[in-house]
N, C-alpha and C positions, 0 to 999 in steps of 0.2 A: 578887499586886497589879501595876496598873499603875502605871509612876511615868514619868509624859511627861518630860521634861526639857528640850527645845529643840524652837521653829518657826523657820524662818526661809518670809521667801518675796519673790520680783519677778514685776516686769511683773504685779502680780495685783494689778485694782481700781483705785485711784489712787496704789497703789505704783510708781515706778519702777525703771530698771537696774537697780537694786544693791540686795544686801538690805535688807531688814528681819529680823530675828532678836531674839526673845526668851527669855529664861531661863524655864524654868517651875517647875522644882524648888530655886530660892536661896531664897526666899522666904518665910515662912509666910503671909502676906495682902501684896499688891499693891492699888494702884488705878493703874489707867490710864486718863486725860485729855486734855479736848483740845477744843476746838469743831466744834458739830456739820460735816459733810465733809471735816476732821481725818484718816478712815481706824484712830478709836481699835475702833472693831469690825469692822476686820477680823481680826484675829488668832479670830473668832467663824467664819468664812465661810475660812478658810484653815485652821483645824484640821477644820473636816467634811468640807471638802472633798478636802487630803489622805489624813483617811480614808473615805471614805463617795462620794469622787468628786462632790460637791453642795454646794449653798452653804446658809450656816445661814438666812440669809434667802430671801427670793422671786428670787432670782438667775439666770438662764439661765446652762446652762456659758458659753456665746461670750462672756454679757458681764460675764464674769470677769477675758477677756484686758482690758491693758491699755488702755485707747483709743491713745493715746499713739506707744507704742512697737510694738502691733500685733503681737507676735512674742515665744519664749523665757519663756512665762508659769509661771513655776515657784515649788509649794508641796512643804517638806521638813515633816517632824517626825519625833523623834527619841524612843524611848522602851524602856524594858527592861520586862521579867517575868522576875522571879529572877533567874536570873543568864545573861541574853542577851541581847541589846543590839540591837532590831529599829529600822532607818526605812523610812520609806515616802516616794514624791518622786511625785509627779504632775506632769504641765504640756499644755498647750495649746501648742501652733504651734511646736513639734511636740505630738504627744500621748505622754507620758510617765508609764507608770504602771507604778515598782520598786518590790520589796520586799526588803531587802538583810536580813539573815539573822546576826547576829555579822561584817558585813561582808562578808558573801558575799551575790553575787544571787538567787533564786530562778528557779527553771527559771520562763521565760516560752513553755512552748509553746503552754500552757492559756490559753485565750481568756480574755480583761481579765476578763469577768464573773465564773468560775469562778474567777481570783485573786478577783476580791472577794468572792463567798462567803468564799470559801477566811482569807481572811483573818481574816469577819466573826465563824465557826463555827470558826475553829482559835487564833486569837491573841487579838485584842479580849474574845473572847468572849458581842457585844453587836452587836445593829445599829445604822442611824441614830435611831430613835424611841427605845430607851434607853437612849443615851449623850443624847441633849439632854435626861431626865430626871434624867439623875443627873449630868452636871458643865456644863452652862447652863442656866441661867433668863434672860428677859428677852425682852425685847426685843417689839416691837413686832406681828411673825409668827411669833414662838417660840406654840405650842400649850400651856399648863398639862397638866397630867395629864388634871387637872378637865374640862378641855374637850374631850377625846379619846373616841371614840367606844368602847363597849364592850370591844369585838374590839381595839381597839387597847390599851385599860387592862390589858388580858389580856394581853396582850401583852409589854407592860412589866412586869409582875409576873414572868410567868414567863420573861423574857431574867433578872431579878434573882432569881429561887429557882434558877435555872440546871434549867427544868423543861419547856424549849422543846423537848429532842429529845426528848419524849414526842412530839411534837404531830409530829416527822419520821418518830417510827417507827414513829406510828398512820397516818400518811402510807405508808412504807413498805410495813406492815401494809395497809391497805388496797388498795396498786397487789398487795400479794400474794395477798389475795382474790380480787382479779378475776379477776387471772391465773391462780388455780385454780379459779375458777366455767368460764372458757374451756378447760381440760383439762376438765374434770366433762362440757362438756357433748361435748366429741371424743371422753373414754373414751366417755361413752353409748354414742353414734349407734355407737362400733365394737361397745359389747357386743351392741349390736342388730343390729349386721352378723354377727357371728358367731356369735348367739342361731340367724339365718337360716341361716347358714353349717353350722351344726349340723343342726339341721332337716333340712336338704335331703341335707345328705350320709348322715344316718339314713335319709333315707326311700329313696336312691340304694343306699345297701349292702341296707336289707330288696329292695327290687323284683331289683337283685342276683339275691340268696341264693335270694326265695320263686319270681319268674315269669323266673327266669333259664333253671332247670333246663326249668320246663315250656317255655319257651318253644323249649329244646333240641329236647327232643321233640317238641313240635309239629312242627317245621321237619323232623325229622330224617325225619316221619311222611310229610311229605308229600313229602320224597326219595323215602321207602319208593314211593307213591302214583303222581308220577311216571313212577318205573322202572319201575314194573308196564303206566302207561297208553307208555311206550317201549317196552315187551316186546309190548305187541297192537297198536300202530302196527306194530310191528316186521313182528310174522306176518301183518298183514293185508298189508304191500307183500311179503312174500314170498309170498304167495298169492297176487297179486294178480300178479305179475311169471311165475308158473309156470301162468297158465292166457294171459297175453302171450303165453309162450313156443309155447301149446298152441295158442294161432291161430296163432299167424306158421308154424307148421307143418303147418297148415289150411290158410293162406292160399294158401302155396305151388302148394298141389293150385289152385287157381283163378286162380293169379298169370297174365294172360299173356294171360284172356279178352277185353281190350277190344281187346287190337293184331289179336288173331284176330280180335273182331267186326269191326273196322274192318276187315281187308283179304278178308272176306266178304261184309263188306257192297260194297265195292268191284269183285270179281270179280260178285259178284247185281248189280250195275248194269252191267257189261260186257254180261251175259247177256241182262240185262231187254233191253238195245238194242237188242242183234245179237234176240232173236223179235221184237222193234218189226218192223227191217229185213227179215225172212223174212216176217214178215206183209203188210209192203206192199208185198213180192216177189210171193209169195202170189195177195193182191190183185189186184194190176198182171197178172199170167197167167192170172190165172182170168177179171178182167172185158174186157182184150181181146188181140183176134186181131191188130191190128193197132196198130203203130208210131205213139206218138202223136204222136213228135218228125217223124220221115223220111216217116209214111204208109204203110210200108211192111207187107207180111204178113209175121208170127212164124209161122213153122214149127210144126205142130199136136205134132211128135215133142218140139220144142223146149222146146216153153208147155208139155204135159204134164209133160215132163222135168222142168221147171221149178217146177211145181208138185210133183208126188211127194217134190222134195229138201227141197223147203222144208216141206214136212209135215211129212217125216222127221227134218229137225233138228230142227224146231219140237216134235215131240214129244219128241226126246231133252233138245231145252232145258228144256221142262215140268217132263222128267222130275228134270234137274239141277237145277235151280229149287227144286223140292220137298223134295230133299235139302237143298241150301243153307238152305232155310228152317227146316228139323228141324236142319242142322249155326247156324244164328241163333241160334235159339232156346235150344239149349244153354249158345253160348255166352254169351248175355242171362241166364240163369239163375247162369253162373260170376261172372260180371262183380258181379247182384247179389250174392251170398254174402261175396264180397270189400269189398266196400262196406260190405256191413254187418259183416265183420269186423274193416276197419278204424277204422268207430265207438266199436265193442267193444275196440279197442286202446285209441285215443284216448281213452277211459273211464276204463280201467283206469292206462292210464299218469298221467292225469288225481289219481286216486283215491293215487296211487303219489304224486305229486308234497305232494299234500296231507298223506299219513300222514307224512311226508317235516318238513316243513313245524312238524306239531305233535312230530317226535322233536328237532327241533333247540330249540320252545319249551319242550319240558319239559325238553329237558340244561340249557339257560340258567334256568331256574330253578331245577335240582339245586346246579346252576353257586351260583349267589346263596344261595340257602339253605345251602347247606354253607360259603361265607363267612362268612355271618350268623350259624352256626352253632359255625364257627372263634372267632368275635371273639368271642361269649356266650362260647366255652370259657376264651379268654384271660381275660373278664373274671374273670372263676369263679375260673381261676386265679393272677390278682391282685387278689383279693377282699383280702389281705392290706393291698396298699398302699391300700387305699380306707378300711379300719381304723383304719391309719398317721394317716393323714390327719382323719378323723375324732376319733382322737383329741389332733392337735397343735389342732382346732380347740376341738376340750372344753378343753387345757390353754392356748391363749389368752384362753379365755373366762374361765376359772377366775384370771389375772394380772392381767387386765380388772376382772375380779369384784371381785381384791386390790386393785390400785391403785385404782380406783373410790373403795375403803371407806377408802383411806386422805388421800384426797386431803378425800374429806367430814369425816372427822375431823382435818384437819389445816387447814380451814374450822371447821370445829367450834370447835379450837381460838384458829385466829386472830379469832375473832369473839367468843371471851372476851375475848383478849386487846385486839381491837379497844374494846371498850365498856369497860376498865380503863383504855384512853390519850386514850379522849373525857374533854371536857370536864366530863367528871361523877364524870369514875373518880377514877383515882390524883393525877390534877392539882390536882382540888379538893380531898383530903385534905392533900397537901401544904397549894397556899393557906390549909387551912381552920385548920393549924396554926399558921400564922404570922398570920394575918389579927390575934390577939390584940397580938402584939407588937406589931404596925406600929400599930393603931390606939391603943395607950397609947404608941409613940412617936412617932407623930404629934399628939397632945395633948399629952401632955412638951415640945415643943420650942413650941405652939401660948402653952405656959404663962407658956413664956422668956419668950417675946414680949408675955405679960397681955394673950393673948387665951382668955379664958374658955367657951370654948365644949366642948363632948361632941361632936368630930367622926368619925365612925364609919365602915368600909368593909363590905357584905356581900358574902360571895362574889361575889357579877356585878359588884363593884365602884361600886356604887351607894351614894350616900354618903345617912346622917343626920344631922341634926346640932341640937342641943339645948344650950338655953344657962337661965341660971336666970331668964331674964324671958319667952322667949318656947320654944317647942319645935316640930319638926319644922319648922328650915328649911333654906334648899336654898344651896346653892354660890353660887350666883346671885342669890340675894335680900341677898349682902355686896356690899356698898363695893367701891371697887377696893382700897381700901388691905387690908382683911379680907382679898380673895381673895390678896391679896400674901402676907399672915402665911399665910392654908391652901398657898398654892404653896410657901415657904418652907419651910414646915413637912414638907410632902411628897418635896420635895427631902432635904432632912435628912433623912429617914428612910429611903430609900429609899439615899441615900449609906452610910446602918448597916447595914439589909439587904446591902445589894453589900459591906460590907466582914466582915459575920459570913459572909457564903458567901463571900467571896475570891473568886470567879469574873469577879464582874465589878467587883470593886473597884480605884478607881484615887487618885492623891495631888490629883488638877485639877480647880478647884469654879471656871467662870466663870458674875458674875452680871452682868448688862445695864443697867444703869440702872434698878433696885430701887428707887435712895434718891428719887431725878428729878423722882416724883410720884406714889407707891402710898403709901411709909409716909414718916410725919410722923419727926417728929425723934426723938420717947422710942421711937418703934417702929423708928429706924436706933440708937439709942442700945442699946436690946436684940438686935437684929439684931448689929450691931461684935460684941457682948461674946461671942453663942453663936459667932462662924465666929473668935473669938477666943480663946475660951477651954473651948467645948464638939466643936465640929468637928477632932476629931486629926487628926496627922499626910497634916493635906492644903496646898496650895500654890493660895490663893484671891486670884480676879481678879479686879477689881468696878472695871466698867466706867459712867462718870461722868462729869459736869457741875463736882459739885459738892465745890471748890476746895475751899472750909472744913472739907473729910476729910482733907487732905492728913496732918495731923498723929496720926491714930488710924490710918496703916498703915504698916506696917514699908520699905515701897516704893511710889516711885507714877513711874510712867511716864508721860511725855505725847507726845503725836504732834502736829504740828502739818501745816499746809502750804504745803510753801517748793518754787516754780518751777513750781506748776501735779501739784506730787507729795507725797504722803506718808512723810513721817520721824518716825523719835523723835527729841525734841532730847535 
């Protein structure tokens, strides 16, 4: 149970720089009275601001600061739960949010929003909506339970029955399902990738073992063929080389023919020139008896001797020329033989060069083939390693399959849990269990206030109202006074449920102007009986303008305006 003990505030709304303090647990029932604007409803805003960081009425946070002093706004509330005392301090200019447990301030490292969430979930066990439905009723800005949306009605009931944890759990489970589905997607991709690797590695091993040996044999065969070609080309080179040597030996025999031919041709030229000179001399002495130059007679004997000498030398030269022509023909033949042999040698050397190129190409192919054979041989020798790789891929694939199956099983489990924790699951069953009691208590309180109707909430928290006169009424069809009776009956019922659950039970009940407009005199009397004799273990505060009710309350707190500031008289 939350036992509210004290609240005080300063520089809050119309309150000045001195604390206004109200004891919350000293009297069974207290009336708070004052003129309009005196500050009697400030206690509502102070209470909700201290606990939830916002006013009860529709007032923005900056507007809560006293407009005269404009600083040092502070609200403090003290309460206890069991043997643990709590204090919450909240302020504006400077901004303050402190929580004390047994007079020791809690760690302030966390963000204020996290602190607020922790306060609501772990200490108060209720949020703003639930608090205003259990502790406070009234005020023109307040939205009664029956005017809340279906979702907000459910939220209030879930807080009362302490089952909102199921919604939190459902949110967590939903997040886990989403994360698990992402993991399933990742694992599915991993599975497909590993399956491809297994298939590829299997094909590689098959190719390695089946085609590797064939490739080795094929390449060795090509090596053998290239070696045969090398032998063939080497033989051709050897034969050609021998032939070249033979031709060179033969060529030596006709070596120098060109030089001899050149010399013989030169000699023939000289002899021919000399023969030409003799022919001219023979012709001169034959045709001339007188010197044509000097006109002297040429001696006959001299002329005849010259003619004879010329004829004799000419015969000798002619014979020499004939022999020389024979020698020249012989040398020309030898020169032709030399040229032919040189051509044959060139052809043979060209053939040898081509064969050597072929031999080099064969040797290159042999080296490449032998390297490939070596590589294939090493691959075959290392096929156990490739088998190990394959087994690793298979193991990883099996593990991935198991992980994938596990994730899917977990998703199925969470899906089942999610379905149980949804609004139509466990929560609905719990609500169904309490609905008859809730409806019974509401109608009990309505009868106490002499309002004889049958008010029923269903599982969706929609109302059905029946009366002895009319059927199928709705909340909206009643007068304001009748609506107030229903609101009060629901308020008392929520407090009764909270008391039974103990999780959100509290001693405090504040009602703002419930007597001033909606309840008639008879209804007021019945209501006062309820809070006096039925609402047990509660400290009830009623805010009102009706001074005629003074004598009906154990205690009266009066607010007034003094020099522009609210205070307790």
